[in-house]
DOVO-132868 format. One line per field, with one value per residue (C-alpha): residue number from 1; residue in one letter; x, y, z. Coordinates in pm, whole numbers. Layout:
! DOVO-132868
nr <- [NUM	...]
rest <- [A	...]
X <- [X	...]
Y <- [Y	...]
Z <- [Z	...]
***
This chain:
! DOVO-132868
nr <- [1	2	3	4	5	6	7	8	9	10	11	12	13	14	15	16	17	18	19	20	21	22	23	24	25	26	27	28	29	30	31	32	33	34	35	36	37	38	39	40	41	42	43	44	45	46	47	48	49	50	51	52	53	54	55	56	57	58	59	60	61	62	63	64	65	66	67	68	69	70	71	72	73	74	75	76	77	78	79	80	81	82	83	84	85	86	87	88	89	90	91	92	93	94	95	96	97	98	99	100	101	102	103	104	105	106	107	108	109	110	111	112	113	114	115	116	117	118	119	120	121	122	123	124	125	126	127	128	129	130	131	132	133	134	135	136	137	138	139	140	141	142	143	144	145	146	147	148	149	150	151	152	153	154	155	156	157	158	159	160	161	162	163	164	165	166	167	168	169	170	171	172	173	174	175	176	177	178	179	180	181	182	183	184	185	186	187	188	189	190	191	192	193	194	195	196	197	198	199	200	201	202	203	204	205	206	207	208	209	210	211	212	213	214	215	216	217	218	219	220	221	222	223	224	225	226	227	228	229	230	231	232	233	234	235	236	237	238	239	240	241	242	243	244	245	246	247	248	249	250	251	252	253	254	255	256	257	258	259	260	261	262	263	264	265	266	267	268	269	270	271	272	273	274	275	276	277	278	279	280	281	282	283	284	285	286	287	288	289	290	291	292	293	294	295	296	297	298	299	300	301	302	303	304	305	306	307	308	309	310	311	312	313	314	315	316	317	318	319	320	321	322	323	324	325	326	327	328	329	330	331	332	333	334	335	336	337	338	339	340	341	342	343	344	345	346	347	348	349	350	351	352	353	354	355	356	357	358	359	360	361	362	363	364	365	366	367	368	369	370	371	372	373	374	375	376	377	378	379	380	381	382	383	384	385	386	387	388	389	390	391	392	393	394	395	396	397	398	399	400	401	402	403	404	405	406	407	408	409	410	411	412	413	414	415	416	417	418	419	420	421	422	423	424	425	426	427	428	429	430	431	432	433	434	435	436	437	438	439	440	441	442	443	444	445	446	447	448	449	450	451	452	453	454	455	456	457	458	459	460	461	462	463	464	465	466	467	468	469	470	471	472	473	474	475	476	477	478]
rest <- [M	T	R	V	L	V	L	T	A	D	V	L	R	P	Q	M	A	G	P	A	M	R	A	W	H	I	A	D	R	L	A	A	E	H	E	V	R	L	V	T	T	S	P	Y	C	E	I	S	S	D	R	F	V	V	A	A	A	G	A	E	E	L	A	E	A	E	A	W	S	D	V	M	V	L	Q	G	Y	V	T	H	H	H	P	V	L	A	T	S	Q	K	I	I	V	F	D	V	Y	D	P	L	H	L	E	T	L	A	L	T	K	G	A	T	G	P	V	R	D	D	H	V	R	L	S	V	D	N	L	N	R	Q	L	R	R	A	D	F	L	M	C	A	S	E	R	Q	R	D	L	Y	I	G	Q	L	C	A	L	G	R	A	N	A	L	T	Y	D	H	D	P	T	L	R	S	L	I	D	V	V	P	F	G	L	P	D	D	R	P	T	H	D	A	P	A	L	R	G	V	V	P	G	I	G	P	E	D	D	V	L	I	W	A	G	G	V	Y	D	W	F	D	P	L	T	L	V	R	A	V	G	R	L	R	E	K	R	P	S	V	R	L	F	F	M	G	M	Q	H	P	N	P	D	V	P	P	M	Q	M	A	T	S	T	R	A	L	A	E	E	L	G	L	T	G	E	H	V	F	F	N	D	G	W	V	E	Y	A	Q	R	Q	N	F	L	M	E	A	T	L	G	V	T	M	H	F	D	S	A	E	T	R	F	A	F	R	T	R	A	L	D	Y	L	W	V	G	L	P	V	V	T	T	E	G	D	W	F	A	E	L	V	E	S	E	G	L	G	L	T	V	P	P	E	D	P	D	A	L	A	D	A	L	D	R	L	L	S	D	P	A	M	M	K	A	C	R	E	R	A	A	A	V	R	P	S	L	R	W	S	V	V	L	E	P	L	A	A	F	C	R	Q	P	Q	R	A	P	D	L	L	A	P	P	T	P	L	E	P	P	T	P	F	E	P	T	G	P	P	E	P	V	E	Q	P	E	P	P	A	P	A	V	N	S	G	L	S	L	I	E	L	A	R	H	H	Y	R	Q	G	G	L	V	Q	V	V	R	R	A	A	S	K	A	E	R	L	A	R	Q	V	A	V	G	K	E	R	A	G]
X <- [-8067	-7953	-7588	-7548	-7244	-7224	-6975	-6828	-6540	-6485	-6208	-6288	-6077	-6142	-6194	-6489	-6680	-7050	-7044	-6834	-7046	-7362	-7216	-7098	-7441	-7613	-7385	-7435	-7815	-7842	-7600	-7873	-8062	-7821	-7467	-7294	-6966	-6865	-6605	-6421	-6253	-6018	-5684	-5759	-5933	-5831	-6140	-6322	-6644	-6741	-7081	-6976	-6672	-6483	-6228	-6064	-6089	-5922	-6066	-6014	-6163	-6458	-6536	-6531	-6751	-7002	-7021	-7075	-7356	-7730	-7780	-7533	-7576	-7369	-7310	-7126	-6896	-6830	-6987	-6807	-6470	-6585	-6848	-6859	-7062	-7352	-7368	-7418	-7740	-7749	-8005	-7864	-7961	-7822	-7789	-7844	-7864	-7611	-7739	-7403	-7491	-7599	-7303	-7069	-7223	-7157	-6810	-6694	-6848	-6598	-6422	-6414	-6375	-6452	-6322	-6634	-6861	-6682	-6719	-7089	-7153	-6973	-7185	-7508	-7413	-7309	-7636	-7844	-7674	-7758	-8122	-8151	-8004	-8137	-8368	-8421	-8312	-8289	-8262	-8245	-8563	-8901	-8755	-8489	-8745	-8946	-8628	-8537	-8888	-8873	-8541	-8677	-8971	-8735	-8536	-8847	-8827	-9170	-9343	-9642	-9461	-9317	-9636	-9871	-9643	-9667	-9846	-9660	-9323	-9200	-9090	-8857	-8739	-8796	-8668	-8384	-8249	-7914	-7955	-7842	-7700	-7957	-7747	-7733	-7398	-7154	-6894	-6586	-6293	-6233	-6203	-6250	-6283	-5947	-5797	-5793	-5590	-5826	-6148	-6240	-6496	-6745	-6718	-7008	-6887	-7033	-6939	-6929	-6949	-6798	-6600	-6571	-6676	-6727	-7107	-7110	-7092	-6864	-6758	-7088	-7049	-6696	-6818	-7108	-6867	-6658	-6963	-7080	-6749	-6801	-7123	-7032	-6654	-6694	-6807	-6588	-6630	-6469	-6447	-6420	-6257	-6053	-5882	-6091	-6018	-5924	-5564	-5606	-5871	-5706	-5823	-6119	-6101	-6368	-6149	-5860	-6085	-6231	-5888	-5784	-6095	-6057	-5696	-5787	-6049	-5810	-6025	-5793	-5689	-5913	-6265	-6226	-6046	-5966	-5903	-5642	-5730	-6060	-6220	-6246	-6601	-6616	-6494	-6713	-6961	-6691	-6654	-7025	-7127	-6892	-7044	-7321	-7475	-7447	-7411	-7414	-7443	-7497	-7585	-7918	-7893	-8045	-7772	-7895	-8260	-8192	-7893	-7898	-7654	-7536	-7311	-7559	-7787	-7535	-7644	-7977	-7805	-7634	-7922	-7758	-7977	-7915	-7867	-7864	-7937	-8289	-8370	-8267	-8428	-8246	-8355	-8714	-8681	-8534	-8820	-9103	-8978	-8853	-8492	-8334	-8333	-8291	-8157	-8151	-7849	-7537	-7663	-7400	-7603	-7911	-7690	-7516	-7856	-7987	-7680	-7703	-8077	-8040	-7734	-7915	-8231	-8181	-8550	-8535	-8216	-8383	-8689	-8466	-8288	-8620	-8748	-8426	-8484	-8837	-8722	-8425	-8613	-8755	-8406	-8230	-8047	-8261	-8569	-8460	-8302	-8621	-8715	-8380	-8409	-8758	-8632	-8345	-8587	-8758	-8516	-8633	-8541	-8735	-9020	-8925	-8565	-8679	-8910	-8821	-9121	-9114	-8943	-9130	-9006	-8839	-9004	-8893	-8649	-8786	-8614	-8744	-8760	-8830	-8946	-9167	-9538	-9675	-9873	-10223	-10242	-10531	-10507	-10656	-10945	-10839	-11012	-11312	-11285	-11585	-11414	-11278	-10930	-10796	-10652	-10304	-10370	-10512	-10197	-9986	-10185	-10119	-9752	-9718	-9889	-9675	-9458	-9477	-9580	-9885	-9978	-9950	-10140	-10424	-10444	-10455	-10721	-10931	-10891	-11003	-11313	-11399	-11357	-11595	-11848	-11831	-11879	-12177	-12330	-12300	-12452	-12752	-12794	-12784]
Y <- [13756	14100	14201	14372	14571	14613	14888	14986	15203	14982	14723	14363	14171	13889	14169	14367	14670	14739	14877	14587	14332	14475	14490	14129	13999	14205	14046	13700	13730	13870	13607	13347	13504	13730	13772	13980	14159	14296	14570	14787	15116	15045	14878	14616	14317	13992	13770	13583	13395	13104	13267	13607	13802	14002	14262	14595	14861	15180	15432	15214	14903	15106	15227	14870	14747	15027	14944	14575	14631	14666	14779	14943	14929	15207	15319	15577	15827	15624	15882	16165	16009	15887	16141	15996	15705	15937	16049	15692	15616	15270	15192	15304	15187	15389	15221	15498	15279	15515	15875	16028	16385	16294	16062	16344	16584	16331	16245	16608	16720	16936	17049	17423	17648	17582	17223	17089	17295	17164	16802	16843	17027	16753	16479	16669	16744	16383	16250	16501	16401	16038	16115	16325	16054	15731	15505	15316	15377	15145	15252	15049	15134	15303	15587	15641	15617	15900	16107	16046	16101	16448	16505	16368	16607	16899	16791	16758	16378	16329	16464	16386	16113	15922	15965	15855	15560	15449	15664	15483	15581	15228	15186	15483	15411	15098	14952	14699	14653	14509	14133	13810	13497	13238	12966	12920	13006	12728	12755	12595	12743	12889	13267	13428	13200	13054	13226	13593	13624	13733	13588	13258	12984	13108	13483	13706	13830	14145	14180	14490	14384	14608	14928	15202	15509	15867	15845	15558	15592	15319	15553	15509	15133	15136	15343	15101	14807	14996	15023	14667	14499	14573	14371	14124	14066	13818	14082	14116	14352	14270	14508	14308	14573	14883	14935	14972	14700	14969	15052	15399	15490	15644	15546	15751	15974	15769	15458	15647	15792	15450	15298	15594	15571	15196	15253	15541	15328	15035	14808	14727	14362	14271	14376	14552	14395	14525	14344	14571	14462	14351	14007	13830	13835	13457	13405	13654	13389	13220	13535	13609	13256	13264	13589	13624	13955	14178	14551	14871	15228	15560	15923	16102	16266	16287	16047	15793	15825	15746	15512	15137	14957	14693	14481	14465	14245	13964	13941	13809	13570	13388	13438	13685	13889	14260	14572	14894	15265	15367	15591	15410	15148	14860	14970	14988	14630	14515	14676	14560	14202	14142	14086	14247	14580	14944	15228	15610	15765	15853	15697	15455	15375	15276	15073	14893	14810	14676	14459	14321	14261	14058	13866	13778	13648	13319	13306	13648	13552	13239	13434	13682	13400	13245	13577	13625	13286	13394	13726	13588	13450	13790	13942	13688	13839	13633	13804	14164	14194	14095	14456	14489	14141	14226	14548	14369	14115	14399	14692	15020	15384	15611	15767	16125	16067	15928	16222	16497	16707	17079	17211	17451	17804	17936	18239	18567	18731	19046	19347	19669	19961	20226	20280	19992	20047	20096	19802	19889	19850	19905	20257	20430	20639	20988	21281	21386	21708	21848	21794	22141	22045	22249	22081	22170	22000	21696	21675	21696	21409	21186	21284	21168	20839	20749	21034	21202	20882	20862	21223	21169	20841	20988	21290	21064	20851	21157	21285	20948	20949	21304	21203	20908	21129	21380	21102	20959	21303	21366	21025	21096	21443	21302]
Z <- [-18096	-17985	-17959	-17622	-17509	-17130	-17051	-16714	-16599	-16294	-16266	-16359	-16110	-15862	-15610	-15744	-15618	-15675	-16033	-16164	-15978	-16129	-16479	-16445	-16344	-16615	-16875	-16729	-16727	-17078	-17212	-17162	-17455	-17643	-17763	-17495	-17446	-17106	-17154	-16904	-16990	-16697	-16778	-16511	-16666	-16496	-16511	-16784	-16853	-17074	-17132	-17268	-17384	-17120	-17227	-17158	-17426	-17533	-17777	-18085	-17922	-17792	-18143	-18271	-17983	-18041	-18412	-18328	-18078	-18118	-17758	-17520	-17141	-16985	-16627	-16419	-16587	-16902	-17132	-16954	-17031	-17374	-17490	-17840	-17700	-17616	-17980	-18103	-18286	-18129	-17860	-17526	-17178	-16888	-16551	-16295	-15985	-15824	-15785	-15871	-15777	-15423	-15379	-15487	-15236	-14960	-15086	-15106	-14778	-14595	-14911	-14973	-15271	-15636	-15632	-15465	-15687	-15995	-15883	-15807	-16132	-16327	-16168	-16232	-16593	-16651	-16514	-16708	-17033	-16962	-16888	-17202	-17427	-17276	-17471	-17146	-16788	-16491	-16129	-15808	-15616	-15641	-15434	-15696	-15973	-15818	-15795	-16158	-16292	-16140	-16313	-16641	-16616	-16566	-16872	-17090	-17129	-16973	-17281	-17499	-17694	-17398	-17193	-17471	-17549	-17184	-16924	-16643	-16801	-16716	-17076	-17019	-16663	-16455	-16129	-16145	-15791	-15703	-15678	-15518	-15680	-15781	-15615	-15239	-15079	-14998	-14723	-14875	-14679	-14331	-14338	-13995	-13692	-13607	-13911	-13812	-13489	-13211	-13358	-13197	-13259	-12999	-13053	-13155	-13494	-13648	-14013	-14235	-14600	-14864	-14836	-14578	-14773	-14664	-14684	-14431	-14052	-13914	-13633	-13450	-13487	-13343	-13047	-12994	-12989	-12734	-12511	-12575	-12491	-12121	-12118	-12393	-12405	-12691	-12942	-13253	-13548	-13885	-14181	-14505	-14723	-14640	-14977	-15292	-15552	-15802	-15704	-15852	-15591	-15282	-14931	-14815	-14512	-14334	-14356	-14199	-13927	-13845	-13793	-13577	-13357	-13304	-13204	-12972	-12792	-12757	-12976	-13266	-13274	-12980	-13071	-13408	-13705	-14051	-14377	-14530	-14883	-15035	-15016	-15350	-15479	-15522	-15163	-14978	-14861	-14652	-14443	-14427	-14328	-14028	-13897	-13639	-13752	-14056	-13989	-14195	-14069	-14242	-14181	-14211	-14552	-14899	-15017	-14762	-14863	-15228	-15196	-15248	-15018	-15259	-15039	-14750	-14963	-14919	-14556	-14681	-14921	-14632	-14387	-14147	-13912	-13973	-13763	-13964	-13943	-14033	-14328	-14648	-14873	-14706	-14358	-14482	-14609	-14276	-14084	-14310	-14348	-13995	-14101	-13796	-13613	-13717	-13503	-13522	-13695	-13494	-13169	-13034	-12721	-12922	-13154	-12867	-12715	-13048	-13101	-12750	-12781	-13098	-12983	-12659	-12826	-13017	-13107	-13271	-13454	-13588	-13701	-13886	-14066	-14168	-14299	-14498	-14661	-14755	-14906	-15102	-15406	-15500	-15503	-15726	-16023	-16263	-16115	-16063	-16409	-16590	-16691	-16870	-17019	-17149	-17305	-17480	-17629	-17815	-17801	-17945	-17950	-17717	-17917	-17836	-17948	-18282	-18345	-18100	-18004	-18058	-17749	-17532	-17585	-17271	-17114	-17270	-17031	-16874	-17020	-16865	-17106	-16850	-16493	-16376	-16381	-16032	-15898	-15791	-15415	-15178	-15044	-14747	-14871	-14975	-14812	-15014	-15214	-15033	-14697	-14717	-14848	-15136	-15445	-15320	-14985	-15163	-15376	-15060	-14909	-15211	-15211	-14850	-14940	-15238	-15363	-15699	-15876	-15650	-15725	-16101	-16087	-15884	-16114	-16419	-16257	-16178	-16535	-16670	-16450	-16559	-16925	-16877	-16702	-16990	-17247	-17057	-17030	-17404	-17478	-17261	-17405	-17760]
***
C-alpha cells in the first residue's frame, strides 16, 4: 500500500471550486487502494471524510506530511509558495490540468506595466519548475498533452531516457480529465423553481454552473437573453456562483460587468438572476436538475483552446442539453456526441437563435439527454483517474531524474573579434580586362559595386587565381 499525499492550495469547504473538487476526488479514488491524506495549505478546512484524512497544514505540518508520504500529488502554485516541496526526493506527481500561464494571460488582460509581465512570468516559471521536477504529470485533455509535450521538449525532459523508457511518453504525462460522480444525481430539495423569486414552475431556465471569471463571456449570454425575451418571455438565466468560495479571492471584473449589463438591459430579477454566494458542492444537483438547458460561453483565445471547463461537465451528469461557444474541448465533445448546440464566439444573435431552436424542439432536447446518458460512463471519476491510480500502484521516479543525462551544451554565443567577413553574394559580371578598361577603372567599378571591401576582396581573389595559375604552370613545366 502506498502512502499518498494530495496537496492543494484551494479551500476545502462545502462550497468548493475546481481545484479543490479535483483534489477531493483524487483523494477519494486513491483511498480505495492506498493510505491517503488530503491537505490544504489554505486555513479553510471545513470538511472531512471517513475514507481519508483531511487537514490544513502550515510549514511544520507540511514537512511532517512530506516525510510521511511515498507519493505527493501537487497542483497549482503550491510549490511556488512552498518551494521546499519541489526539492523532496519523494515521488512527485504534478496535476497540470489548468494551464496556468494561459489562464494568467487571460486574467490580466487589460493590465499595463510590469505588473502583468511579473504575473505571467511567475506562472510560466512555476509551471516550468513543475515540468522539470515531475516524476509523472497529468493533464485534462489530449490538446493539453500536446501543449505540455512541446514544453517538455523545450525543457529537455523528452530525452533519450524518458523516450526509451516509453516512446509514447505516457509514463511521463498522461490524460486525466475532470470527472463526474459514479452515482446518479438525486434531487432531494427544491432550489430554483418556486424558491428564487421570479423563477416559476413552467419557465425555461438556463443555468450557468460555476463562477463568472474573466476568461468567460457571460456578457454575450446576457445580451442573447435580452433578445430572446421578446420572443420567449418565459426565459430565465441563473448564475450559480458570483463569489468565489475562497473569501480571500476578490470578485472578478467580469462578474461586476455582468451584473451591470443585466441591470442596464432591465433583465435583473426578471430574466437574469444571480446567486450572490456559491452553491454547496453536495447540493449543486438540486439546481441543475431544475434547469432546462446548461450554458457556458467564452472568448476565442489560446486560453479557450487549451482550457477544460470543469463545472460544465455537471450538465452531462444531470442530463442537461448544452449550448456553448465553439472552440474548446467541451464544445468539441458537444458537437461530436450530439449533446447540444455550439455557436460562434461573441455573437448574441446566433446564441439567441440556438437557445430558441433547442427550447422549441422537444425531440432534439430528448436526443441530447439520451446522448448525455451514453457519454456519462466514460467520464466517471473511477474511470478518468485510472492513469493516476495505475501509477500509484507502481510508483517510480522518472528515469531521467534518477540518472540525469548529460545536458546538451548551449550554443557558444557569437562574439565578433573584428569586422564581419563579407558574405559571398552573386555579383553582376565585372567588365573583362580586355574590354579596354584600365586597372584604375576596374577598381572604380568594384568600388561602386561594394565599396572598399569589394575592391580588396576582388583584388585578393585575382591574386589567388594568379597564384594557382603560376603553381599549375610550374607543375606542368616540371
